[in-house]
N, C-alpha and C positions, 0 to 999 in steps of 0.2 A: 815666700813660697818659691821653692826651687823649680826652675824650668828645665832641668837637666834631662836630655834625651840623646839617643844615638840616631844619627842620620844614616839610612841604609838605602841601597838600590837593589831591587829584586828582579832577576831575569826570569820572567815567567815564560812558558812555552810560546806564547803568542805576542807578548809585549813586555817592555821594561817599565817598572813602576818604582816610585820613591816612597819612603815612609819614615816616620819618627817612631822609635822604640822607647817605651817608658817601662819602668818597673823592673823587678828582679827576673832573671831568666827562668827561675823556678816558679814564678807566679802563675796564677790561673790564666789561660790564654784568652785574649780578647782582641778582636779586630774592630777598629773604630773607623766609621765611614762618615765623611763630611757631606754637606749639602751642595746643591748645584752652584757652580762657579766659585765655590770655596776651595779650601785645601786642608792639608793636615794640621795647619796652625789653628784650625777651628777648635782643636782639643787642647791647646796650649795652656789654658787655665784649668780645665777640668781634669785632664789625665794625671798631673802631679798630685792631685787630691785623692785619687783612687788608690786604695792600699791593697797590696798583695796580689796585684795583677800584672801580667806581661801584656802590655797594650801595643799593638801595631796600628798606628794611626796613618792610614794610607793617603797619598795623593791619588785619587782615582784617575784612570787614563783620561788624558785631555786637560787635566788640572795640575796646578802646581808644577813640580819638577818631574812628573811622570810623562812618559812618551804620549804622543798623539796617535790615535788609531790611523792605520794606513789609508791611502786614497781608496775611495770606494766603500769603506766601512763607515758605520754610523755609531750613534751613541744612544741606542735604545736602552731603556731602563733595565731590561733583563740581561743585556750584555754585561753589565757590571757584576751580575751574579757569578758568572764564570771567573771574572777577575778575582773576586774575593775568594772563591773556592780554590783557585790556583795558589793564592797566597797561603791559605791554610795548608795546602799540600806541600808547599815549599818549606814550611816550618814543621811539617810532620804532625800536624794537629788533626786528629780524627774527630775530636769533639772540641768545640770552642764556643765562646759567647760573642755576641755582636752588640756594639754600641753605635747607634746610628742617629744622626741629626738630619731632619728634613728628607732630602732625596736619599741620604744614607740610611735613614730609618726605613724608607720604602724598600730599598734594595735588601735590607736585613729581613723584612717580612717575606719578600719573595723567596729568598734563600731558605729561610726557616720553614716555609710552606712547601717548597719543592723537595727539600732534603731534611725533614725534621729530625732524622737520626744523627745529623751532624752538629746541630746547634743546641747548646746547653741552656743558654739564657739570652733573652733579648732585652736590651735597655734602650728605649726609644725616646727621642726628644722632638716634639712637635712635627711628627710625620708618621703616617701609617700606610696609606694606599696612594697610588699615583692618580693624576688626573685621568679620568676615564672617558671613553667615547663609545658610541653605539654603531651598529652596522650601517645605518643610513648615512652617516657622516664619513664613512671610510673612503669612498672613491675621491671625494673632494679633498680630504685630508692628505691622501697620498699624492694627488695632483699638486697641491700647494707645496708639499715637501720636495717633490721632484723639481719643480721650478726654482725653489730656493737653493737646491743643490747645484743647479746649473749656474746660478748667479753668485755662489759663495766666493769664488776666486776673485771676483771683481770688488769685493767688499774689503775695506781696510779697518782694522781694529783702531779704536781711538788712541791717540797719543797725547799724554799729559806732559806739559812742560816741566812740572816738578812732581816730586813724590807727594807733597802735600795736596796738590790738585787731584791726584789719583785717589788719595785717602778720602778727600771730601766727596768725590763721585761715588765711592763705594759706600759711604755712610748713607747715601740716598738710594742705593740700589735695591733690588728685590730682597725683602727681609732686611730692612734698614738696621744698621748696627751702630754701636757707640764709636767714638773716635778711636779709642784704644783698640777695640776689636778690629776696626778697619785697618789700623796700622799693623796689627799682627798678621792679618790676611794679606795685606799689601807687601809686607816684608818678604813673604814667601812667594806671592803670586805675581809680582811685577818683574819686568826685565828691562834693561836699558836698550833704547833704540835711537836712531838719529832723531833729534828733536825732543828727547825726553824719555818717557817710560810708557810701556804698554803692558797689558796682562799676558801672562804665559798661556792662558787658556786657549784651547782650540776654538777657532771661530765657528766651527760646525756645531758647537754646543748651543749656539743661539738659534739654530734652525728649528722649524716646527717638526714635531714628531710625525713620521710617516704612518704610524699605526698606534692606536691606544688600546689597552685592555678595556673590555666592557666592565661595568660595575660588578656584574656577576663573576667575571674572571677574577677581579681584584679581591672580592670577598671570599672567593674559594681558597685563595692563598691564606687569608687570615684564618679561615676555619680550620685549615690543616696545620697551623702552628701548634706544636705539641709541648713546647717548653714554657717554663715560667716567663712572663713578659711584664715589664714595667714601662708604662708610657707617661712621660711628662708633657703636659700641655701648658703652653705659655699663655697667660691671660691676655697679652697683647700680641700673640703670635699669628701664624697663618692658618690656624684651624679654629678660628672664632666664628665662622659662618654657622648658622643654625643647622645646616645639613651635616657639617662635619662634627659639631657637638653632639648631634643625635647619633651619628655613627659611633663616636667615642663612648657614648653611654651604653651602647649595646655590645661593645667589644668584650671578649672573654679575657681581658687583660686587667692588670692592676693599673688604675689611672690616677694620676696626681695632677692637681692644678697649682701652678706656681706663678708668682708675680714676675713680670718681665716680658720682653719681646721675643721674637722668633729665635734670636741667638742669645738667650738668657744665660747659657752656659759659658759664653765668651764675653759678653758685654761688660761685666764687672765682677768684682770679688763676691758680692752678695749673691748674685745668681749662680756663680760657680759653686759656692759653698752649699747653697740649697740643693742643687742637683747632685752634688757629691754626697751629701748626707743621705739622700735617698738611694743612690746607686751603690754606695759603699756597703750598706746593709744588704742590698739586693744581690749584687754580683758576688759577694762572698758566701 
């Protein structure tokens, strides 16, 4: 399987981002969005298997080789929606599809709900809506986030003596991954520092959210999605809780259950083939 792609940097009006380009220039436009603390390499198995598509696999701001947001700015989930929209603008795409995994799937739903006229199709992997919160929790949540912001400069990202140690740590991280998947993410996500390697990701990505959408807010975005949507749920993924399965059963989406973990599209060839089989038919 060829992993050929073009590495690009995009100067958006508000930030510079990096991306991998896959497929023919005349292919149907797709923007691929990775999960929290991942990077564009999340699609390194899947994208080459998707035919007839022009795929822009982003490093979202704060991840991979993309710039970090400036001091004083945050990483609210809805902030990524503008990033993605500006990428589409730079390519001149008035209509485009979104391929999203985990956090990237959530961002995709928010954009498709906010501007349904811009999104042609949604292909989602193990993600739909963000973690939600209600009004009673808002003051305490904001307070915790403010205190964390004050302390963030005093925190040091972990340094791993060897590349292999970093890979082993990523295998055990949120949404545990296979060794080969961890290696792919680490090859793009690590940088050398005195004493070894650390992650390129912005330390502020680890801070608590100052505000969360309520469940009613989140479901309002789902309800406003007007395009065909295909959702892949991993049998050992992060949406296995009864409440999330109940939500998935009520969605106005095409839902498929596949064997594998949260990163089934990246963990191995079998998972990537299974997801590609579904999305090749859907995205074309």
